[in-house]
C-alpha positions, 0 to 999 in steps of 0.5 A: 678335050683339046685337039691333040687329045681328040686325035689320040682317041681316034688313033686308039679306036682305029688301032683297036679295030685293026688289032681285032682284025689281025687277031681273027685272020692271022692269029697274031698277038693283040697289039695294045695301044692305049696311050692318050698322049705320047712323048719321045725319049732321048733314044727316040722311042715312044712311051705312053702316059695317062692324064687324070682329071683330079676331083678337089676335096675339102679339108676334113676339119673345115667340113666338120666345122661347116656341118656343126655351124649348119646344125647350130643355125637350124637349132636356133631357127627351130628354137625361134619357131618354137616360141612363135618367132618369124623364121622365114628370112633365117630359113632362106639364109640357111638354105643359101648357106647350105648350098654354098658349102655344098658347091665350093671346090677349094678350101679357100672358097669353103672357108669364105662360105663358112665365115659367112655362115658363122656370121649368120648364126651369130646374127640369129641368136639375140633375136631368138633369145628375145623371142623366147624370153618374151614368149615365156613372159607372156605365158607367165602373165596369161597363166597368172591372170587366168588363174586369178580370175578362176580362183579368188579369195572372198575376204569377209572383212572388207567384202572384197574378192582377191585373185589367188596367186597375185604374187605372180601378177603385175604387182608381184614377180610378174612385174620383175620379169617384165622389167628384166625382159624389157631391159635386156640387151646382151645374150647374158641378159636374155639368158638370165631372164629366161632362167628366172621366168622358167623358175617362176613358171615352175613355182607357179605350177607347183602352187596351182597343183598344191592348191588342191592338196588337202594335206595339213600345212604341218605335214609333208606336201608332194609339191614341196618334194617335187620342187626340191627334186627339180632344183636339186635340193633333196640333200640340203636344208630347205625352207619352203614357203607356201604362199596360198597356205600362208605356211612355212615348212622346213626340210632337212635332206628331204624330211620335214622337221618343222612347220609354222603358220605365217603371214606374207605380203599383202596384195599390193606388196606381195612376197616374191616367189622363186628360189632364194637363199639365206644372204644374211642373219641379224639378231637383233636389228631395227627395221626402218620404213624408208618412206615418209610418214604420209606413205601408206607403207610407213611404219615407225622404226621397229626392233626385230629379234630374228631377221633372215635376209633372202633378197638384197632388196629388203626381203626377210623372214623375221619375227613380227612380235606385234601380230597375234594371228598367222595363217590363211587370210592374214595376208589380206585386210583383217582384224588381228587379235592383237588390236594393233593397226599395223597387224591388220593386213599382210606384210610389205613383202616379208615372211612374218613368223611368231617370235618363238618360231622365228627364233627356232628357224634362225638357229636352224639355218645358216648362210646359203640355206635354200629358200623356195617360195611358191 
């Protein structure tokens, strides 16, 4: 308050006191003097005015933007914390940004604080996504390793114990997931890696659940239904490949229409779990090894009657006319009834069926038909 205002306040207090005395002793009308400052009009009379101290308000749109960004910042911090990341510095920055927005008094200063906050929100996103993807990868690796240690297949042919679920391990989709996370650089890369690993984890859980299901391979399995529901495939044609059962089940709008025994990838060249779709159909075609004869994975050019491609890296569901045996154990080293040495172990990653069964399936599917492998 300035000197002039202090004088006016003194006048007000004195005048009110005097008015009270005059009213009580003389019965005169109360004289009201309430001016904080006086001005003189052109006629020489004095008029009263009141000086108000205004409180600044922030533009509503700006305020909403600030609230939204603070919420986003806290959500990213919570996400990073959920997956084991160190959020100490980010939480400190959040507190500073929150205080900055609460104490500014003009739109200009609020906008400056909001810009700083937005930069901080953008800065946490990549580290948070990286933390999430690495944590999910670790979950997949640990779960596959633990399951394989506790559940093994004893192969009497070579007297060797093989870990079940090896398709999710370092020779299988676990390696793909690791490469995807390690090579990620942009937000879109990490988003895709997270989506893929969550898919692998979902299918892995279905595999472990189905392992205790005694339902025959050619009957509907609850794990199949749950996967189709999870991926929104109940109203479509779907091929289900159960790796542990070495079986293929075919559904149409949630109803089982056919089932076959199969042979999938060997432990060192596993079939890939996931959710895929028919990318192409070839009948007939010729498969070529693409490796020299000295390679353990070499095979001579092989005519194929029915080939259904489900991954661009050379993964097919196809007939293997050289095999006589299909079903559990045929993905490990064994003596096939055909006597063919190329039939003595699992495939190189493809899903093998008899010629008749592959022919039926070839006629059933069309481009983009879903294929769920677990």
